[in-house]
Structures are given as C-alpha cells and as structure tokens.
C-alpha positions as CSV (number, residue, x, y, z in Angstrom):
1,M,114.3,79.1,54.9
2,V,117.7,78.8,56.5
3,N,117.9,80.0,60.1
4,T,121.1,81.3,61.5
5,Y,122.5,80.4,64.9
6,A,121.3,83.7,66.4
7,Q,117.8,83.2,65.1
8,I,117.5,79.7,66.5
9,V,118.9,80.6,69.9
10,S,116.8,83.7,70.0
11,N,113.6,81.8,69.2
12,I,114.4,79.1,71.8
13,L,115.1,81.8,74.5
14,I,111.9,83.7,73.6
15,I,109.9,80.6,74.0
16,I,111.5,79.8,77.4
17,K,111.0,83.4,78.6
18,N,107.3,83.3,77.6
19,L,106.8,80.0,79.3
20,T,108.5,81.4,82.4
21,W,106.1,84.3,82.5
22,L,103.2,81.9,82.1
23,G,104.5,79.8,85.0
24,A,105.1,82.8,87.1
25,A,101.5,83.9,86.6
26,V,100.3,80.4,87.6
27,A,102.6,80.4,90.7
28,L,101.3,83.8,91.7
29,L,97.7,82.6,91.5
30,Y,98.7,79.5,93.5
31,F,100.3,81.8,96.2
32,V,97.2,84.0,96.4
33,Y,95.0,80.9,96.6
34,G,97.1,79.8,99.6
35,I,96.6,83.2,101.2
36,V,92.9,83.0,100.7
37,Q,92.8,79.5,102.1
38,Y,94.8,80.7,105.2
39,V,92.4,83.5,105.8
40,A,89.3,81.3,105.3
41,S,90.7,78.5,107.5
42,G,89.8,80.3,110.7
43,D,90.6,78.3,113.8
44,N,91.2,75.0,111.9
45,A,94.9,74.2,112.5
46,A,95.0,71.4,109.8
47,K,93.6,73.7,107.1
48,R,96.0,76.5,108.2
49,G,99.0,74.1,107.9
50,D,97.9,73.0,104.4
51,S,97.5,76.7,103.3
52,V,101.0,77.5,104.7
53,K,102.4,74.7,102.5
54,T,100.6,76.1,99.5
55,I,101.9,79.6,100.2
56,T,105.5,78.2,100.6
57,Y,105.3,76.2,97.4
58,G,104.0,79.3,95.6
59,L,106.8,81.4,96.8
60,I,109.4,78.8,95.9
61,A,107.9,78.4,92.4
62,L,108.0,82.2,92.0
63,F,111.7,82.4,93.1
64,V,112.7,79.5,90.7
65,L,110.8,80.9,87.8
66,M,112.3,84.4,88.2
67,A,115.8,82.9,88.5
68,V,115.1,81.0,85.2
69,W,113.9,84.3,83.6
70,S,117.1,86.0,84.8
71,L,119.2,83.3,83.3
72,V,117.4,83.5,80.0
73,G,118.1,87.2,79.9
74,L,121.8,86.6,80.7
75,L,122.0,84.0,77.9
76,Q,120.3,86.3,75.5
77,E,122.9,89.0,76.3
78,S,125.9,86.7,76.1
79,L,125.1,84.3,73.3
80,L,123.5,86.6,70.7
81,E,125.5,89.2,68.7
82,G,124.7,92.7,69.5
83,G,124.0,91.9,73.1
84,R,125.5,94.1,75.7
85,S,128.6,92.7,77.2
86,L,129.0,92.4,81.0
87,N,130.6,95.5,82.5
88,I,133.5,94.5,84.7
89,P,134.4,97.2,87.2
90,Q,137.9,98.6,86.7
91,F,140.0,101.2,88.4
92,P,140.4,104.5,86.6
93,G,143.2,104.4,84.0
94,G,143.2,100.6,84.0
95,Q,145.6,100.4,86.9
96,S,145.6,97.6,89.4
97,P,145.1,98.3,93.1
98,A,148.7,97.4,93.8
99,G,149.9,100.0,91.3
100,N,151.4,97.4,88.9
C-alpha cells in the first residue's frame, strides 16, 4: 500500500498528539501526587520543600506538553490539505491603515 504525504504526516502527528495526551495525564497525576505530599507533610519543612518541587515539575511538564499539543494542531492545520488556513486580520475593503 502506497501512503501519500498527507497520510504519513497525519499518522505521525496523530501518534505525537496521543503521546502528548498520555504524557499530560501522567504529569497531572504527578502534580496531584505533589499536592497530596504537601498536605500530608504537616510541619516537616524538608518534605514540604520536596513536595513543592514535585508540584513545580508537574506544572512545568503540563505546560510543555500542552504547548507541544498546540504545535501539533498547528502543524496539522498548516501541513495537511483541507486544513483551515490562518485567518489574518484585515481592514474592511482590504485597505491599509494609511489609506494606500
């Protein structure tokens, strides 16, 4: 079976998007685990410090994975035929702001 460019790119982007969702689920669990550690640490400052690091790393991972997910969506839209093009704001009538 011969795959076209669009099919190959689409399959790769779908795999990356699914892995991103899986990674986001793991990062969210890691974040929640950090919150549980923080609440359970009580007055122990060392444990609270470790749990704050866990929470921070979980948030950073979530941010990075959502950025990757957004980039994959942008690539799907721009590389594959039939995708929506980016809407660039224009002035009514196609005139420039200077009136030229």
